[in-house]
C-alpha positions, 0 to 999 in steps of 0.5 A: 109474486102477488096473488089475486082473486076473482068472485062472481056473485051470480044470478037473483037473488043473491046478487040483489042481497049482496048489493044490498049488503054493499049499499047498507054496510060497505061490505059483505060476507059469503062462504067458500070451500077451502080447497077450491078457493085456497083463501088468504088471510087478506089479499085484493079481489074482483067482485062481479055481480052479475058475472059479466062485469067487473063491478068491485075491487076489494080486499078479501079476508078469510073468516072463521071456520063454519063447517068441515072444508068451509070458511067464510070470506069478507068483502070489504074496502069495495071500490067501484070500477063502473062499467067495465065488462069481462070482454072489455078486460079481455081485450085490453089484455096483451095477447099472451094473456088473453085465452087465459082470462076466463073468469066464471059467471058464477063462483071463484077464480084465481088467476095466475099471479101473472095474469093478475098483474095484468088484470089490475094494469088494465083496471087502472088504465080503463078507470082512473078514478080507482087509482088512488083508492087502489093505492090505499088498499095496497097500503091497508094490506101491506099493514097486515102482512107479517103482523105478529101483534106482539109488537108493543105500541105507543100511545097511538094505540090507546087513541085507536082504542078510544075511537072503537069504544065510541064507534061501538058504543054508537053503532055496535060491532059491525059498524065498528069492524066496518070502520077499522077495516078502512083505515088506511096506515099511510095517512097517519100524522105525528099527532093523531096517528089513528083518527087521521087515518079515518079523515079520508075514509068515504062513508056512505052515511056520512052527512059532513055535517059542521062540527058545530051542529054538535051541541056539545059542552065545553067544545069551545075550549076543546076546539082550539086543540082539536087536530082531527075529527070524523063525523058519522051519521046513520042512514036515516039521517036521524042521528050523528056521532062526531069524534074529535082528538084533542092534543096540545102536545107532539105524540112523543110528548103525550102522557096519555089517553082519555076518552069522554064520551057525551049523550044527547039522549041521556045528557050523560057523560063518561070519562075513560082514563087509560093505563098502560100494562107492561110485561111482567116477570112471568110474561104476564101484562101487569100494571103498578101504580107505584111506578107511574108517576102520574097515578096519584095526581090523577086519581085526585083530579077525578075525585075532585072532578066527581065531587064537584059534579055531584054538588051541581044540581040534578035536572028535574026529569022524571023520565026513564031515561034519567034513571042510572045504575050508577051516577059516577062518570069515572072509569080506568081501562087497563090496557095490553099495549099491542099494536094492531095490523090494518084490517084487524077491526077488534079492540084493544085487550083490557078491562074497565074498572069504575074509579071507586072500584079502583080506589078499593082495589088500591087497598085490597089484599087481593091486588098485594104483590109479594113486595107488598106492593100494588099488582094490577092484572088480569088474575088480580082484578077480578071484578071488572067490565070487559070491551062489550059489557062496558060499551053497551052499559055506556050506549045505553045510558046505564052509567054516566053523569046524572042529567044537568051536570054537564056544566063542569065539563069545560074544567074537565078538559082544560085539566086534562089538556094542561096535563099533557094528555091526547083527549078523544071526545065522542058526542052524539046528537039527540036522535028521534028514536034511538035504536038497539045497534045490535038490531036490524029494523025488523028487530032481528040481530046480525049473526055476529051480534046475536047472543045465542047464535053466534058461531 
């Protein structure tokens, strides 16, 4: 039978700090002594802020080890339970369980599986609005049980990564983890399997603005093919972020995924084309262009687009936002197509390679295999960007097309969709005061984002 957990935060000031974290991030992290709590990889949990009420039902995840016998526990996907006090729960329980229901006012408590089942029944009966969210929590937990991570996924793996890349570039690590943890597996569809999982997720900062408010060049062409969209916004209402999935083909006939990212602040486009790595003879992931019938024509398509964009006039902008380390907007991403379990907030393992470097690698002796064929893997592609490096360069405008060259995007979108590829479009509005996504309002790093202090 299923185990559950009860956590009572306790009095001020800790309770206030937890409420602030829930309000801002829709999750919070605390520490636990392993021998006392024995936290599971993922399980349902009740969170009591003051100790005398059941305030939230959530998912508790065992986190990283921080000291001998101590680990972090992350509470996410919090479902408010209204005014449901401990005494009311006790009175609603069957008589045989009432004396065994004794949660502490501060700290951890693990009820027996049978008692936990009765507690959940009481919660569902006392707070009917929580029934549908509870079903979603169970779907998320079911999608994370017994998952090895070795399953080779289809195109939806790359759609997930395209969405995760855009989210991280705009909101940073914490925001990406929050959104991905809220993806509900049961909501997938045959056309936009991952993005559709986010459509019903309730984000407190989501302003629910119309897509027409995003001035994305070429959107008129893309909109007729749109099969899913998600709009995010920051808590200050200064900047919005839209992700669209555009696809003319059913999933089984989709050839691949492209990501087009547009930053209004920098008037800059970056296009990423995904390539699947498969298992080589020695078990390591590898990509061989000669075995990809679409490779050469796709490279030529990108080269034609890049040449056409370079011929367009640049905007007469002498500001610092117009500066680029590279004005070339095209990148390849080699990915290991491993499906991700629910609650796995990580990005797909892979490497980003600029198009001009990719073309150089095709001719380089470093990528030549024993039969003189081109072999691309972690060993032969020594110069590359990892996920964090790429998203930080992208979000800060260090890479991407020069300002004023966005008018060519329409034909790029049409070409991508005409070739049977799935296109994920991500666009930001122009924020008045763009922020460093890794810092809070006082300029401080969160522990997981601090390059000097993260464990």
